Z-matrix of the N, CA and C atoms (Angstrom, degrees):
N
C 1 1.448
C 2 1.515 1 107.15
N 3 1.284 2 116.67 1 104.40
C 4 1.461 3 120.48 2 -177.65
C 5 1.512 4 109.81 3 -141.48
N 6 1.306 5 114.45 4 148.84
C 7 1.449 6 120.08 5 171.89
C 8 1.516 7 107.86 6 -73.53
N 9 1.313 8 116.33 7 143.48
C 10 1.455 9 119.92 8 179.19
C 11 1.521 10 110.10 9 -74.20
N 12 1.323 11 117.57 10 -35.49
C 13 1.458 12 122.35 11 -179.23
C 14 1.523 13 109.35 12 -112.62
N 15 1.293 14 116.58 13 149.25
C 16 1.455 15 120.81 14 177.92
C 17 1.521 16 110.38 15 -76.29
N 18 1.322 17 116.00 16 155.52
C 19 1.462 18 120.75 17 178.12
C 20 1.525 19 111.67 18 -56.22
N 21 1.327 20 117.22 19 -35.77
C 22 1.467 21 119.71 20 -179.84
C 23 1.525 22 110.84 21 -64.53
N 24 1.342 23 117.92 22 -32.74
C 25 1.467 24 121.06 23 176.16
C 26 1.520 25 110.10 24 -64.29
N 27 1.319 26 116.14 25 -42.11
C 28 1.455 27 120.12 26 179.11
C 29 1.523 28 110.31 27 -64.14
N 30 1.334 29 116.77 28 -42.59
C 31 1.463 30 120.02 29 179.55
C 32 1.525 31 110.52 30 -64.79
N 33 1.306 32 116.83 31 -37.81
C 34 1.458 33 121.63 32 -177.93
C 35 1.530 34 111.92 33 -75.50
N 36 1.316 35 117.14 34 -40.18
C 37 1.463 36 121.07 35 -174.50
C 38 1.530 37 113.48 36 -97.41
N 39 1.310 38 117.70 37 -13.37
C 40 1.452 39 120.60 38 -179.91
C 41 1.517 40 111.73 39 98.96
N 42 1.337 41 115.61 40 168.83
C 43 1.462 42 120.94 41 -177.33
C 44 1.518 43 113.05 42 -64.35
N 45 1.327 44 118.66 43 -24.43
C 46 1.462 45 120.51 44 -177.06
C 47 1.527 46 112.06 45 -64.51
N 48 1.319 47 118.48 46 -19.79
C 49 1.459 48 120.81 47 179.20
C 50 1.532 49 111.07 48 -63.59
N 51 1.339 50 117.90 49 -27.88
C 52 1.458 51 120.58 50 -179.14
C 53 1.522 52 112.22 51 -77.35
N 54 1.323 53 118.07 52 -8.71
C 55 1.460 54 120.57 53 178.23
C 56 1.524 55 112.23 54 -73.88
N 57 1.321 56 117.84 55 -15.11
C 58 1.448 57 120.98 56 -173.16
C 59 1.511 58 115.64 57 -95.70
N 60 1.322 59 119.07 58 6.54
C 61 1.458 60 119.56 59 178.90
C 62 1.516 61 110.22 60 -146.67
N 63 1.329 62 113.87 61 160.16
C 64 1.455 63 121.46 62 175.29
C 65 1.519 64 108.10 63 -117.61
N 66 1.310 65 115.61 64 153.63
C 67 1.452 66 121.03 65 178.44
C 68 1.526 67 107.48 66 -105.83
N 69 1.339 68 116.98 67 128.90
C 70 1.458 69 121.88 68 -179.26
C 71 1.520 70 109.68 69 -128.54
N 72 1.312 71 115.80 70 156.19
C 73 1.448 72 120.80 71 172.41
C 74 1.506 73 114.18 72 101.48
N 75 1.312 74 114.04 73 -174.31
C 76 1.454 75 122.86 74 -178.47
C 77 1.529 76 108.10 75 -107.18
N 78 1.326 77 117.55 76 132.27
C 79 1.470 78 118.72 77 179.65
C 80 1.528 79 112.05 78 -58.61
N 81 1.317 80 114.87 79 136.29
C 82 1.454 81 121.51 80 177.65
C 83 1.528 82 111.35 81 -117.83
N 84 1.350 83 116.28 82 -6.82
C 85 1.457 84 121.04 83 -179.38
C 86 1.526 85 108.83 84 -149.54
N 87 1.323 86 115.07 85 176.60
C 88 1.463 87 120.41 86 -176.26
C 89 1.527 88 111.62 87 -64.02
N 90 1.330 89 117.84 88 -39.70
C 91 1.471 90 119.96 89 178.29
C 92 1.521 91 111.25 90 -60.89
N 93 1.329 92 116.52 91 -41.76
C 94 1.452 93 120.50 92 177.64
C 95 1.521 94 111.72 93 -64.37
N 96 1.329 95 116.71 94 -39.61
C 97 1.462 96 121.15 95 177.95
C 98 1.527 97 110.74 96 -63.71
N 99 1.333 98 116.50 97 -42.36
C 100 1.474 99 120.14 98 177.70
C 101 1.520 100 111.04 99 -64.03
N 102 1.333 101 116.70 100 -39.29
C 103 1.457 102 120.33 101 178.48
C 104 1.528 103 110.54 102 -63.41
N 105 1.324 104 117.04 103 -41.46
C 106 1.463 105 120.50 104 177.95
C 107 1.519 106 110.45 105 -64.85
N 108 1.331 107 117.84 106 -43.57
C 109 1.461 108 120.58 107 178.69
C 110 1.535 109 110.74 108 -60.85
N 111 1.336 110 116.44 109 -42.74
C 112 1.466 111 120.37 110 178.77
C 113 1.522 112 111.37 111 -61.63
N 114 1.331 113 116.26 112 -38.80
C 115 1.463 114 120.97 113 -177.54
C 116 1.520 115 112.34 114 -76.62
N 117 1.339 116 116.92 115 -44.03
C 118 1.464 117 120.42 116 -176.07
C 119 1.521 118 110.65 117 -156.19
N 120 1.324 119 117.24 118 99.95
C 121 1.465 120 119.29 119 178.69
C 122 1.535 121 113.32 120 -57.28
N 123 1.344 122 117.88 121 -33.99
C 124 1.460 123 119.49 122 179.70
C 125 1.524 124 111.56 123 -69.22
N 126 1.329 125 117.81 124 -40.91
C 127 1.464 126 120.32 125 176.14
C 128 1.527 127 109.98 126 -65.39
N 129 1.336 128 116.47 127 -37.54
C 130 1.461 129 120.39 128 176.58
C 131 1.528 130 110.01 129 -59.68
N 132 1.333 131 117.81 130 -45.08
C 133 1.465 132 121.25 131 179.10
C 134 1.522 133 110.66 132 -58.41
N 135 1.346 134 116.67 133 -48.34
C 136 1.463 135 119.79 134 -179.28
C 137 1.531 136 110.96 135 -60.79
N 138 1.327 137 115.70 136 -42.39
C 139 1.459 138 119.80 137 179.59
C 140 1.528 139 110.91 138 -64.30
N 141 1.325 140 118.05 139 -45.59
C 142 1.463 141 121.98 140 -179.67
C 143 1.527 142 110.66 141 -62.52
N 144 1.317 143 117.56 142 -38.57
C 145 1.463 144 121.78 143 176.73
C 146 1.532 145 109.58 144 -61.51
N 147 1.328 146 116.85 145 -38.55
C 148 1.466 147 120.37 146 -179.70
C 149 1.530 148 111.71 147 -65.19
N 150 1.330 149 118.30 148 -27.54
C 151 1.463 150 120.81 149 177.25
C 152 1.526 151 111.87 150 -62.48
N 153 1.322 152 116.25 151 -23.14
C 154 1.466 153 121.89 152 179.61
C 155 1.527 154 112.08 153 -98.75
N 156 1.332 155 116.92 154 6.23
C 157 1.467 156 122.23 155 -175.49
C 158 1.524 157 111.56 156 56.81
N 159 1.316 158 115.53 157 35.81
C 160 1.458 159 121.84 158 178.70
C 161 1.527 160 109.52 159 -97.87
N 162 1.309 161 115.71 160 163.00
C 163 1.456 162 121.80 161 175.18
C 164 1.522 163 107.93 162 -89.06
N 165 1.349 164 117.31 163 121.79
C 166 1.467 165 118.56 164 -179.18
C 167 1.523 166 111.89 165 -68.19
N 168 1.312 167 115.32 166 149.81
C 169 1.453 168 121.92 167 175.63
C 170 1.521 169 108.18 168 -73.28
N 171 1.312 170 117.03 169 133.90
C 172 1.463 171 120.98 170 179.70
C 173 1.525 172 110.14 171 -72.83
N 174 1.322 173 116.54 172 -36.50
C 175 1.469 174 120.99 173 179.06
C 176 1.518 175 110.13 174 -75.24
N 177 1.305 176 116.46 175 132.65
C 178 1.459 177 120.59 176 177.89
C 179 1.524 178 111.53 177 -101.17
N 180 1.315 179 116.26 178 -33.14
C 181 1.457 180 121.23 179 -179.14
C 182 1.525 181 107.42 180 -112.20
N 183 1.315 182 116.10 181 138.10
C 184 1.462 183 120.04 182 -179.41
C 185 1.516 184 112.19 183 72.96
N 186 1.337 185 117.02 184 28.47
C 187 1.462 186 120.67 185 -177.32
C 188 1.524 187 112.73 186 -85.83
N 189 1.325 188 116.90 187 3.61
C 190 1.473 189 123.61 188 179.24
C 191 1.524 190 112.09 189 57.81
N 192 1.320 191 116.00 190 29.78
C 193 1.451 192 120.24 191 177.52
C 194 1.512 193 114.70 192 82.77
N 195 1.317 194 117.50 193 4.03
C 196 1.459 195 121.14 194 -179.97
C 197 1.525 196 107.97 195 -96.93
N 198 1.328 197 116.13 196 112.81
C 199 1.459 198 120.80 197 179.81
C 200 1.518 199 112.05 198 -100.45
N 201 1.324 200 117.17 199 -15.05
C 202 1.455 201 121.06 200 178.59
C 203 1.508 202 110.93 201 -168.37
N 204 1.342 203 114.89 202 168.30
C 205 1.461 204 121.25 203 -179.29
C 206 1.522 205 108.86 204 -138.43
N 207 1.315 206 114.79 205 137.13
C 208 1.458 207 122.06 206 172.33
C 209 1.528 208 106.10 207 -111.82
N 210 1.320 209 116.52 208 121.34
C 211 1.465 210 120.95 209 -179.83
C 212 1.524 211 109.16 210 -103.06
N 213 1.341 212 114.91 211 146.58
C 214 1.463 213 120.63 212 -179.97
C 215 1.523 214 109.32 213 -151.56
N 216 1.333 215 115.81 214 156.02
C 217 1.461 216 121.12 215 177.61
C 218 1.523 217 109.67 216 -72.60
N 219 1.341 218 115.48 217 143.35
C 220 1.465 219 119.62 218 174.79
C 221 1.524 220 111.82 219 -111.44
N 222 1.323 221 116.12 220 -5.85
C 223 1.469 222 120.55 221 175.64
C 224 1.520 223 109.07 222 -162.93
N 225 1.310 224 116.50 223 -177.00
C 226 1.469 225 120.58 224 -178.90
C 227 1.525 226 112.54 225 -88.01
N 228 1.322 227 117.82 226 -0.36
C 229 1.467 228 121.18 227 -179.39
C 230 1.523 229 112.68 228 -97.06
N 231 1.320 230 116.97 229 6.35
C 232 1.456 231 119.71 230 176.14
C 233 1.516 232 115.59 231 95.25
N 234 1.326 233 118.64 232 4.23
C 235 1.459 234 119.74 233 176.48
C 236 1.523 235 109.13 234 -68.58
N 237 1.324 236 114.68 235 144.38
C 238 1.466 237 120.26 236 -174.71
C 239 1.526 238 111.36 237 -115.38
N 240 1.319 239 114.86 238 146.33
C 241 1.458 240 122.96 239 171.06
C 242 1.514 241 108.31 240 -116.91
N 243 1.323 242 115.70 241 170.55
C 244 1.463 243 117.40 242 179.10
C 245 1.516 244 111.27 243 -146.27
N 246 1.327 245 112.62 244 148.40
C 247 1.462 246 122.27 245 172.38
C 248 1.520 247 105.71 246 -114.33
N 249 1.313 248 117.10 247 123.15
C 250 1.464 249 121.98 248 178.80
C 251 1.523 250 109.08 249 -86.48
N 252 1.327 251 115.63 250 138.70
C 253 1.459 252 121.10 251 -179.18
C 254 1.521 253 109.17 252 -113.14
N 255 1.316 254 115.97 253 129.39
C 256 1.458 255 122.89 254 174.91
C 257 1.523 256 107.56 255 -120.70
N 258 1.330 257 116.82 256 135.24
C 259 1.461 258 121.84 257 -177.67
C 260 1.524 259 109.14 258 -118.24
N 261 1.324 260 115.63 259 132.36
C 262 1.461 261 122.17 260 175.91
C 263 1.523 262 108.02 261 -126.69
N 264 1.321 263 116.64 262 112.15
C 265 1.457 264 120.44 263 -177.45
C 266 1.511 265 113.89 264 -97.44
N 267 1.316 266 117.35 265 -11.85
C 268 1.457 267 120.71 266 -176.73
C 269 1.514 268 113.11 267 -75.61
N 270 1.326 269 114.67 268 173.38
C 271 1.456 270 120.40 269 -176.35
C 272 1.520 271 113.38 270 -84.16
N 273 1.300 272 117.96 271 -25.21
C 274 1.465 273 120.18 272 -178.08
C 275 1.512 274 110.15 273 -86.03
N 276 1.310 275 114.67 274 113.48
C 277 1.458 276 120.94 275 179.93
C 278 1.519 277 109.18 276 -122.89
N 279 1.313 278 115.23 277 151.60
C 280 1.456 279 119.76 278 177.37
C 281 1.510 280 110.57 279 -168.17
N 282 1.323 281 116.66 280 170.26
C 283 1.463 282 121.02 281 -176.62
C 284 1.523 283 113.72 282 -63.33
N 285 1.335 284 117.62 283 -18.06
C 286 1.464 285 119.30 284 178.99
C 287 1.531 286 111.55 285 -60.95
N 288 1.331 287 118.06 286 -30.71
C 289 1.457 288 120.70 287 178.67
C 290 1.527 289 110.94 288 -67.83
N 291 1.318 290 116.83 289 -37.44
C 292 1.467 291 120.87 290 177.14
C 293 1.520 292 109.27 291 -68.94
N 294 1.329 293 116.84 292 -45.44
C 295 1.473 294 119.95 293 179.54
C 296 1.526 295 110.96 294 -61.88
N 297 1.325 296 117.40 295 -39.50
C 298 1.468 297 120.41 296 176.72
C 299 1.529 298 110.95 297 -61.34
N 300 1.340 299 116.06 298 -42.03
C 301 1.465 300 119.33 299 179.52
C 302 1.526 301 110.90 300 -65.91
N 303 1.324 302 117.28 301 -40.68
C 304 1.468 303 120.13 302 177.20
C 305 1.528 304 109.45 303 -58.79
N 306 1.328 305 117.03 304 -45.36
C 307 1.465 306 120.52 305 178.67
C 308 1.515 307 112.42 306 -62.09
N 309 1.316 308 117.13 307 -38.73
C 310 1.466 309 121.42 308 179.23
C 311 1.523 310 110.69 309 -69.74
N 312 1.322 311 117.36 310 -41.85
C 313 1.467 312 121.13 311 176.74
C 314 1.526 313 109.33 312 -59.16
N 315 1.325 314 117.47 313 -44.06
C 316 1.467 315 121.11 314 177.93
C 317 1.524 316 111.10 315 -63.17
N 318 1.324 317 116.67 316 -50.10
C 319 1.468 318 121.10 317 -176.33
C 320 1.526 319 112.37 318 -63.45
N 321 1.329 320 116.84 319 -33.61
C 322 1.470 321 120.91 320 -178.08
C 323 1.533 322 112.46 321 -92.33
N 324 1.322 323 116.66 322 4.59
C 325 1.468 324 122.43 323 -179.43
C 326 1.529 325 111.62 324 53.80
N 327 1.329 326 115.81 325 39.98
C 328 1.457 327 121.45 326 176.97
C 329 1.527 328 109.40 327 -88.91
N 330 1.300 329 115.24 328 158.92
C 331 1.456 330 119.95 329 -179.97
C 332 1.527 331 112.31 330 -84.75
N 333 1.339 332 116.40 331 -36.12
C 334 1.456 333 121.36 332 -172.50
C 335 1.522 334 110.99 333 -139.75
N 336 1.329 335 115.26 334 166.32
C 337 1.460 336 121.77 335 174.35
C 338 1.518 337 109.70 336 -143.00
N 339 1.334 338 115.67 337 145.05
C 340 1.465 339 121.80 338 177.76
C 341 1.525 340 107.56 339 -128.30
N 342 1.313 341 116.52 340 123.68
C 343 1.459 342 122.32 341 176.02
C 344 1.522 343 107.71 342 -105.25
N 345 1.333 344 115.39 343 118.99
C 346 1.458 345 121.54 344 -178.95
C 347 1.518 346 108.91 345 -109.01
N 348 1.336 347 115.98 346 129.90
C 349 1.465 348 121.30 347 -177.33
C 350 1.529 349 110.38 348 -131.05
N 351 1.315 350 115.62 349 158.70
C 352 1.464 351 120.28 350 174.09
C 353 1.517 352 110.65 351 -75.51
N 354 1.303 353 116.47 352 -37.69
C 355 1.462 354 122.71 353 -175.09
C 356 1.536 355 110.59 354 -101.54
N 357 1.308 356 115.47 355 165.41
C 358 1.462 357 120.85 356 175.93
C 359 1.525 358 109.64 357 -63.92
N 360 1.331 359 117.66 358 140.27
C 361 1.465 360 119.82 359 178.09
C 362 1.522 361 111.00 360 -66.57
N 363 1.309 362 114.63 361 151.39
C 364 1.463 363 120.34 362 177.36
C 365 1.530 364 109.85 363 -76.98
N 366 1.311 365 115.57 364 166.02
C 367 1.469 366 120.43 365 176.82
C 368 1.530 367 110.09 366 -59.48
N 369 1.338 368 116.93 367 -39.36
C 370 1.465 369 120.47 368 178.35
C 371 1.521 370 112.36 369 -63.46
N 372 1.321 371 116.70 370 -35.92
C 373 1.465 372 120.55 371 177.62
C 374 1.530 373 110.63 372 -67.06
N 375 1.324 374 115.86 373 -44.18
C 376 1.461 375 120.03 374 178.86
C 377 1.522 376 110.75 375 -61.66
N 378 1.326 377 116.31 376 -40.87
C 379 1.457 378 121.30 377 179.26
C 380 1.533 379 110.86 378 -64.96
N 381 1.335 380 116.58 379 -45.90
C 382 1.471 381 120.34 380 179.81
C 383 1.529 382 110.72 381 -62.16
N 384 1.328 383 117.49 382 -40.04
C 385 1.466 384 120.81 383 179.35
C 386 1.528 385 110.56 384 -66.13
N 387 1.323 386 116.95 385 -40.09
C 388 1.472 387 119.34 386 -178.39
C 389 1.531 388 111.48 387 -68.86
N 390 1.319 389 117.01 388 -25.15
C 391 1.464 390 120.68 389 178.47
C 392 1.525 391 113.35 390 -86.47
N 393 1.314 392 117.84 391 -1.02
C 394 1.467 393 121.44 392 -177.74
C 395 1.524 394 112.42 393 -81.31
N 396 1.318 395 117.30 394 -7.36
C 397 1.458 396 120.22 395 176.67
C 398 1.516 397 113.58 396 90.81
N 399 1.316 398 114.88 397 -165.77
C 400 1.459 399 121.28 398 -177.05
C 401 1.523 400 110.05 399 -129.90
N 402 1.314 401 114.65 400 166.75
C 403 1.462 402 122.52 401 174.80
C 404 1.522 403 106.82 402 -126.38
N 405 1.332 404 116.21 403 129.34
C 406 1.454 405 121.03 404 176.20
C 407 1.518 406 108.31 405 -101.41
N 408 1.327 407 115.67 406 117.99
C 409 1.456 408 121.66 407 -178.72
C 410 1.528 409 108.65 408 -73.56
N 411 1.347 410 117.37 409 118.27
C 412 1.463 411 120.45 410 -175.88
C 413 1.526 412 114.75 411 -62.31
N 414 1.303 413 118.24 412 -22.50
C 415 1.464 414 120.81 413 -176.77
C 416 1.524 415 111.85 414 -62.76
N 417 1.345 416 116.89 415 -42.79
C 418 1.468 417 118.77 416 -178.31
C 419 1.533 418 114.17 417 -138.64
N 420 1.322 419 117.04 418 5.84
C 421 1.465 420 120.17 419 178.30
C 422 1.516 421 114.78 420 79.72
N 423 1.327 422 117.29 421 5.69
C 424 1.469 423 120.16 422 179.07
C 425 1.532 424 109.31 423 -66.14
N 426 1.329 425 115.43 424 139.70
C 427 1.459 426 121.71 425 -177.65
C 428 1.528 427 109.54 426 -104.95
N 429 1.342 428 115.72 427 131.95
C 430 1.459 429 122.95 428 179.67
C 431 1.524 430 109.43 429 -122.90
N 432 1.330 431 118.65 430 145.37
C 433 1.467 432 119.26 431 170.03
C 434 1.532 433 108.45 432 -59.41
N 435 1.305 434 116.88 433 134.13
C 436 1.467 435 120.61 434 -176.75
C 437 1.524 436 111.75 435 -64.03
N 438 1.333 437 116.90 436 -38.48
C 439 1.465 438 122.46 437 176.28
C 440 1.516 439 107.28 438 -119.50
N 441 1.315 440 114.93 439 126.31
C 442 1.455 441 120.15 440 179.85
C 443 1.516 442 109.53 441 -119.89
N 444 1.326 443 114.71 442 146.62
C 445 1.458 444 121.57 443 -179.87
C 446 1.524 445 108.99 444 -112.05
N 447 1.324 446 115.37 445 135.95
C 448 1.463 447 120.89 446 179.50
C 449 1.518 448 108.22 447 -137.52
N 450 1.326 449 116.38 448 140.31
C 451 1.461 450 119.33 449 174.60
C 452 1.525 451 109.12 450 -103.97
N 453 1.317 452 115.53 451 150.23
C 454 1.462 453 120.34 452 177.10
C 455 1.528 454 111.01 453 -57.76
N 456 1.360 455 119.47 454 -45.88
C 457 1.469 456 117.81 455 178.21
C 458 1.535 457 112.95 456 -57.61
N 459 1.335 458 117.54 457 -39.57
C 460 1.465 459 120.03 458 177.98
C 461 1.527 460 111.27 459 -63.89
N 462 1.324 461 116.58 460 -44.24
C 463 1.462 462 120.29 461 -179.78
C 464 1.529 463 110.73 462 -65.24
N 465 1.333 464 116.79 463 -38.76
C 466 1.465 465 120.11 464 178.02
C 467 1.530 466 111.64 465 -65.01
N 468 1.327 467 116.34 466 -29.33
C 469 1.465 468 119.80 467 -179.95
C 470 1.531 469 112.17 468 -83.25
N 471 1.331 470 116.99 469 0.68
C 472 1.459 471 120.34 470 175.84
C 473 1.512 472 115.36 471 103.55
N 474 1.324 473 118.16 472 -1.53
C 475 1.470 474 120.14 473 178.80
C 476 1.527 475 109.70 474 -64.68
N 477 1.300 476 116.58 475 136.65
C 478 1.459 477 121.94 476 177.76
C 479 1.519 478 109.52 477 -114.29
N 480 1.307 479 115.29 478 143.52
C 481 1.465 480 121.92 479 178.37
C 482 1.530 481 107.57 480 -82.93
N 483 1.331 482 118.04 481 130.78
C 484 1.474 483 118.81 482 178.49
C 485 1.528 484 110.40 483 -71.16
N 486 1.317 485 114.99 484 112.65
C 487 1.463 486 123.70 485 -179.95
C 488 1.524 487 108.68 486 -142.96
N 489 1.329 488 117.63 487 160.65
C 490 1.457 489 118.48 488 170.17
C 491 1.534 490 109.48 489 -59.39
N 492 1.333 491 117.96 490 153.22
C 493 1.467 492 119.95 491 -178.69
C 494 1.535 493 111.73 492 -57.97
N 495 1.310 494 114.76 493 129.66
C 496 1.471 495 121.18 494 -177.83
C 497 1.520 496 110.65 495 -76.18
N 498 1.313 497 114.61 496 151.11
C 499 1.461 498 122.82 497 173.94
C 500 1.519 499 106.98 498 -101.95
N 501 1.311 500 116.43 499 127.08
C 502 1.478 501 120.30 500 -179.85
C 503 1.504 502 111.72 501 -70.96
């Protein structure tokens, strides 16, 4: 997934230069991810959710900030837990996005939340996430940060978020 022309070409030639090509494929790098976000923020959200092996939210509008869900077993009797995924592709980031996710995790009675961003989280975001507490997985007592932050570049490079094993 790559842009045919470089951003500098667009800046030099104007926005009309982008009328002459289409973008196809799945992003494999940060430039491709940015191109997808520029073209369709909703497709970008679905794609970013797929990087976490989560199920994308079917609703695009009025989704209460939930762009995907990761389901996992909480015991051997078939009870399920969930991690809510929120994706932010824009450049403006702040701790309010983490606080919103914490509120959504609480309201939806979810165990965990993952905030995925294009850019590195701010210090305020890291602080808000660290204050959200932990979740102890009943299956083996493993402790996970209740709110986790992931960047698209990190996920593209193979970094995995520590979570209980997801159910497909």
